[in-house]
C-alpha positions as CSV (number, residue, x, y, z in Angstrom):
1,M,-17.6,54.0,63.4
2,T,-14.1,54.7,63.9
3,S,-13.8,53.1,66.9
4,K,-12.8,49.5,67.1
5,A,-15.9,48.5,69.0
6,G,-17.8,50.5,66.9
7,I,-16.8,48.8,63.8
8,S,-16.9,45.3,65.6
9,G,-20.6,46.0,66.4
10,F,-21.7,46.7,63.2
11,L,-19.8,43.6,61.4
12,E,-21.5,41.6,64.6
13,Y,-24.8,43.4,63.4
14,Y,-24.1,42.8,60.0
15,E,-23.6,38.8,60.2
16,T,-26.7,38.3,62.7
17,A,-28.4,40.0,59.7
18,H,-27.6,37.4,56.8
19,R,-27.3,33.9,58.4
20,N,-28.3,32.1,55.8
21,R,-24.5,31.0,53.7
22,V,-26.2,31.2,50.7
23,N,-27.3,34.7,51.0
24,R,-23.9,35.8,52.2
25,Y,-22.2,34.3,49.5
26,I,-24.7,36.2,47.0
27,H,-23.6,39.7,49.2
28,H,-20.6,38.8,48.8
29,G,-20.4,38.6,44.7
30,A,-22.8,41.5,44.6
31,H,-20.9,43.7,46.5
32,T,-17.2,42.7,44.5
33,V,-19.2,43.2,41.5
34,A,-20.3,47.1,43.2
35,V,-16.5,47.5,44.0
36,I,-15.6,46.4,40.6
37,G,-18.1,49.0,39.1
38,A,-17.3,51.7,41.5
39,L,-13.4,51.5,39.5
40,A,-14.8,51.5,35.7
41,L,-16.5,54.4,36.7
42,F,-13.5,55.9,36.2
43,Y,-12.6,54.0,32.4
44,K,-16.0,53.4,31.3
45,P,-18.9,55.4,33.6
46,L,-22.0,54.1,32.0
47,I,-20.5,50.0,32.6
48,G,-19.4,51.2,35.8
49,V,-23.2,52.4,36.8
50,L,-24.9,49.3,35.6
51,M,-22.4,47.2,37.7
52,I,-23.5,49.3,40.6
53,L,-27.2,49.2,39.9
54,A,-27.3,45.3,38.9
55,A,-25.3,44.5,42.5
56,L,-28.3,45.9,44.3
57,P,-31.5,43.7,43.1
58,V,-29.2,40.8,43.3
59,S,-28.1,41.4,47.0
60,W,-32.0,42.2,48.0
61,T,-33.0,38.6,46.0
62,G,-30.8,36.8,48.8
63,H,-32.8,38.1,51.5
64,Y,-36.3,37.6,49.8
65,F,-35.4,34.0,49.0
66,F,-32.9,33.0,51.6
67,E,-33.3,34.9,54.7
68,R,-37.2,35.7,54.1
69,N,-36.8,39.4,55.6
70,T,-37.0,42.8,54.1
71,P,-33.2,44.6,53.3
72,A,-32.0,47.1,55.3
73,F,-32.1,49.3,52.0
74,F,-35.8,49.6,52.8
75,D,-35.6,50.2,56.5
76,E,-36.7,53.7,57.2
77,P,-34.1,56.2,58.6
78,A,-34.2,57.5,62.2
79,S,-34.4,60.8,60.9
80,M,-36.9,63.1,58.9
81,A,-34.4,65.5,57.9
82,P,-33.4,66.4,54.6
83,G,-31.2,63.3,53.3
84,A,-31.6,61.3,55.7
85,S,-32.8,58.6,54.1
86,L,-30.6,58.9,51.1
87,A,-28.1,59.1,53.7
88,K,-29.3,55.5,55.1
89,K,-29.3,53.5,51.8
90,L,-25.6,54.9,51.3
91,Q,-24.9,53.8,54.8
92,V,-26.1,50.4,54.4
93,A,-24.3,50.0,50.8
94,L,-20.8,50.8,51.8
95,G,-21.4,49.0,55.4
96,G,-22.0,45.9,53.2
97,M,-18.5,46.7,51.2
98,L,-16.8,47.1,54.5
99,W,-18.8,43.5,56.0
100,T,-17.3,42.2,52.6
101,G,-13.8,43.1,53.2
102,A,-13.8,42.1,56.6
103,C,-14.7,38.8,55.5
104,F,-12.3,38.4,52.6
105,W,-9.4,40.1,55.5
106,R,-10.7,36.7,57.8
107,A,-10.0,34.6,55.1
108,V,-6.9,35.5,53.7
109,T,-5.0,36.3,57.0
110,T,-6.9,33.0,59.9
111,R,-4.8,30.6,60.1
112,A,-5.9,27.1,59.5
113,P,-5.1,24.7,62.3
114,R,-2.4,22.2,62.0
115,A,-3.0,18.8,61.2
116,S,-1.2,16.6,64.2
117,R,0.9,13.8,63.2
């Protein structure tokens, strides 16, 4: 997904899979915890791993209770090649963090309309 169309297509897909506002906030929180955990790996590896692992069930809970669907993390990979399942899971997890980063970026760079006088 190096092309702009690829990234925007992915973000569009991800947003349609996360329509419920509460689920989106849950995911943003879980992704933020996972990123902080990844940074903590350099200083406190055990805490970093625990934070990353804790983010997964939090995100899944949002799907089960608010979206009423199964997370893409549990989808079958497109191929049965060795490592395809792990690659799919990493793609879903990293893609979620990309989506959260894009949402935060839009929130920071989008200007609110000025009130007319």
